[in-house]
C-alpha positions, 0 to 999 in steps of 0.5 A, a space after each residue: 856567171 859560170 866557169 869559163 876558160 880561154 885556151 890560147 897558144 895552141 894548134 887545133 885538129 878539130 876533126 872537121 877540117 883537114 889538117 891542123 889549124 895553127 895558132 888558135 884559141 878555144 873559149 870554154 864556158 860551163 863545160 861547153 866550147 862556145 867559140 874557136 878562132 885564129 889568134 894565139 892569144 884569142 879575144 880579150 878575156 872577160 874578168 870571169 875567164 881564166 886564161 890557159 896558155 898551152 904553150 904551142 901544144 896540139 889540141 884535139 878532141 878527147 879519145 874514145 875507146 870503143 871496146 872497154 871492160 873496166 871489170 876485165 877478168 881474164 884467166 890468171 892472177 888478176 882475173 881471179 882477184 876481180 872475180 872474188 871481189 864484193 860488189 863494193 870492192 868491184 865498183 871501187 876497182 872500176 872507179 880507179 880504172 876509170 880515173 886512169 882511163 881519163 888521165 890517159 886521154 880517153 874521155 869516152 868509153 863504150 863498155 861491152 860487158 861489165 860485171 854485175 851492171 856495176 858500170 851503171 853505178 859508176 856512170 852515175 857517180 861520174 855524171 854527178 861529179 862524185 868520181 873522175 872518169 870518162 863518159 860511159 856508154 854501155 851495153 850492160 851485160 853481154 848476151 851469150 848462150 849457155 856455155 858460150 863465150 864469156 859465160 863464166 863471168 858475171 859480165 855475160 848473161 846466159 840465154 837459150 832460145 829466142 824468147 830468152 835472148 829477147 828478154 836479155 835485151 830488154 833487161 839490159 835496156 831496162 838497166 840503162 844500156 845504150 847498145 846491146 852486145 851479143 856473143 856469136 862465136 867463140 874467142 881467145 879467152 875460153 878454154 872450152 871453145 875455139 875462135 870459130 865456134 858458132 854457138 847460137 841456135 836458129 832464131 836466137 840472133 834474129 831475136 836479139 837484133 829485132 828486139 834491140 832495134 825495136 827499142 832503138 838500140 844498136 847491136 854489136 857482136 863478138 865475132 870471129 869467123 866470116 860465116 856467122 858474121 855474114 849471117 848476122 849482117 843479113 839480120 841487121 847487125 850494126 857492128 863487129 868486135 874483133 873480126 878475126 877471120 874476115 873474107 873479102 866478100 864479108 868485108 864488102 858486105 859489112 861496107 854495104 850494110 854500114 856495119 863498123 869494125 872494132 878490130 882490137 888488134 892489141 889482143 893478138 899481140 899483147 904479150 907484155 899485158 898477158 905476162 903481167 896478169 899471169 895469163 896461162 900459156 894456152 890462152 897466150 898461144 891461141 892469141 899469138 897464133 891468131 895474129 896473122 889472120 887478124 891483121 889480114 882481116 883488118 887490112 881486108 876491111 880497110 880495102 873494102 871501105 869498112 868503117 873502123 873504130 878504136 877499141 883496145 879490149 886491153 884496159 884503156 890506160 894499161 901501160 903497153 910498149 911505153 904508152 897506153 893500150 889505147 894509143 898502142 892500139 891506134 898505132 897498130 891501126 895506122 901501121 896496118 894501113 889506116 891513114 893518119 887522119 882517118 885513124 884520128 877520126 876512128 878515135 874521135 868523130 867516128 865513134 861519136 857518130 856510131 853512138 849517136 853523140 856526134 852533136 855533143 862530143 868527138 870534134 872541136 867546135 862550138 856547141 860541143 862539150 869541152 872534152 879535149 886533150 893536148 900534146 907536144 907533137 903534131 898528131 896529124 903527122 903520126 898518131 904516135 904524137 899521142 905519146 906526148 899527151 900532157 893535158 886532159 880536159 873533160 866537160 871544161 874541167 882540167 883533169 891532167 896537166 903535166 905543167 912540169 914536163 913542158 
């Protein structure tokens, strides 16, 4: 018989039913949830089952962070250090971030541009059990035009012309990419660009989307201005990152086309993070100046019924305002208009479905992997309950247990 655990004395938000199911048990065997049900002590435990008393904690599926860069290198002190790392140093640095990400309750990440494909080696190590970390879904290197957003980092692959962009897609898929990311506008972090810069030439975006879709991969785009998003949606874009300058018309178009938004609200309101990295004043000023329009765009998306998903851009585990960047991002999403239950689903079941993994992760039900987190407060009352997180399980293995704090 394999490893088995019976989680008892807990209240469960399973992501399927409304509200919390009180006084539940969860039986986990070989990393999979095999049974759930009412009763604080659960069924009689077999001799091979370890009973784990969660002391009245609230349990839900582990969080997703859908906009992650484990090798993030912004202008500033830390960014320069990351850029100077050897391949070996880079993977070790990313592995440290992966461990801290998992400890923060994020059991799955979507990487949207990592240096030198280093995340593939890290993913293999995590999957083999040689390193602790979240499930990694990745876009490989982001595709950008020569001199386009992110071109100065090895997390991006410069392309010119439809044929080269198509080749860039194929290279990422060959490496093992689960999705494709393309830069279709400027952004906050580029000194020689503006958020509304639109660098792609005719035919390039179409080549990316058509090639990716032919290979069974979705495409998400770093994008700010509404006109370029509208064009991309016409060609079948599946997701938008940031979306700084949406209009009601483009938000409605996103809803009609089924394109999801990862708003990354943190990137325009993260002074504490920027200061800790010595990010230059010009970038901070550009970021903070974009905040009002960024919030308006997000609210427009909610009003239009666009699917939104949690993604912080700031490293998932980074300490921000007394919590992790992931939880702070979810608090912004709730504060700016997303109902609490929908916010929890935007951090769990919604991302799992976008990634095609909804039958494996994202909710608490039999047949799913045992990626679970526990907290002392009720997350359905406010997502700020995640600040009380004290226990993390992935694949049935407990990676964090703050027993001393209970």
